[in-house]
C-alpha positions in Angstrom: 56.8 -13.7 -14.2 55.0 -13.0 -17.5 52.2 -15.3 -16.5 51.8 -13.5 -13.1 51.6 -10.1 -14.9 49.0 -11.5 -17.3 46.9 -12.8 -14.4 47.1 -9.4 -12.6 46.3 -7.5 -15.8 43.3 -9.8 -16.5 42.1 -9.5 -12.9 42.3 -5.7 -13.1 40.3 -5.7 -16.4 37.7 -8.0 -14.7 37.3 -5.7 -11.7 36.9 -2.7 -14.0 34.4 -4.6 -16.1 32.3 -5.6 -13.1 32.4 -2.0 -11.7 31.3 -0.6 -15.1 28.6 -3.2 -15.4 27.2 -2.6 -11.9 27.1 1.2 -12.5 25.1 0.7 -15.7 22.2 -1.2 -14.0 19.4 1.0 -13.0 17.7 0.8 -9.7 14.0 1.0 -9.7 12.7 4.4 -8.4 11.0 4.2 -5.2 7.4 5.3 -5.6 6.0 7.3 -2.7 2.8 5.7 -1.3 -0.2 7.9 -1.1 -2.7 8.4 1.7 -6.4 8.6 1.0 -9.2 9.7 3.3 -12.7 8.1 3.4 -15.3 10.0 5.4 -18.0 8.1 7.2 -21.0 10.4 7.4 -24.8 10.3 6.8 -24.6 6.5 7.0 -22.3 6.3 4.0 -18.6 5.8 3.1 -17.6 8.8 1.1 -16.2 8.1 -1.5 -17.9 4.7 -1.7 -15.4 3.5 -4.3 -11.7 4.3 -4.2 -8.9 3.3 -6.6 -5.4 3.0 -5.0 -2.0 1.4 -5.6 -0.7 -1.5 -3.6 1.0 -0.1 -0.4 -1.2 3.1 -0.3 -2.9 3.9 3.0 -6.6 4.6 3.5 -7.8 6.4 6.5 -11.5 6.1 7.5 -12.8 8.8 9.8 -16.2 8.7 11.5 -18.0 12.0 11.1 -21.3 10.5 11.9 -23.2 10.8 15.2 -23.2 7.0 15.9 -20.4 4.4 15.9 -19.5 2.5 12.7 -16.8 0.0 11.7 -15.0 -0.9 8.5 -14.9 -4.6 7.8 -13.7 -6.6 4.8 -16.8 -8.2 3.4 -15.9 -11.5 1.8 -13.7 -13.2 4.5 -13.6 -10.6 7.3 -9.8 -10.5 6.8 -9.6 -7.1 8.5 -11.8 -4.8 10.6 -11.5 -1.5 12.4 -13.6 -2.5 15.3 -16.2 0.1 16.4 -15.2 3.7 15.6 -16.8 6.2 17.9 -17.7 9.6 16.4 -14.6 11.5 15.6 -12.3 8.4 15.6 -10.2 7.2 12.7 -8.7 3.9 11.5 -6.1 3.3 8.8 -5.2 0.3 6.5 -2.2 -0.2 4.2 -3.9 -1.7 1.2 -2.5 -4.8 -0.4 -5.4 -6.0 -2.5 -8.8 -5.0 -3.8 -11.7 -5.6 -1.4 -15.3 -4.9 -0.8 -16.0 -3.7 2.7 -19.0 -2.7 4.8 -20.1 -1.5 8.3 -21.1 -4.7 10.2 -23.1 -2.5 12.6 -25.1 -1.0 9.7 -24.9 -3.6 6.9 -26.4 -1.3 4.2 -23.2 0.8 4.3 -20.8 -0.6 1.7 -17.6 0.5 0.1 -15.0 -0.8 -2.4 -11.2 -0.6 -2.7 -9.7 -1.2 -6.1 -6.0 -1.9 -6.3 -4.3 -1.2 -9.6 
């Protein structure tokens, strides 16, 4: 009987210890992702360079009078396709990238992920 009481007592201590230990661990705070806007106007991306965090969203809006697109430059990993005047396209950023308008290749931009 004394052995059973000892086991129950030690089990109760163990449960309390685990509970206390789990309540002491901190959970990482969830960081709210931000949304950034890039305007396409006067044959430029404005701003042409943007620094963001991984998981942030960038929205490109075409305020020009002709269609443009937004295309990752190095490997063409992503593209908006043609954006008519007044249209927008968004991307959740996961890594730094140079991009351009494949319709007007002189238009260039850069995303820097910190």
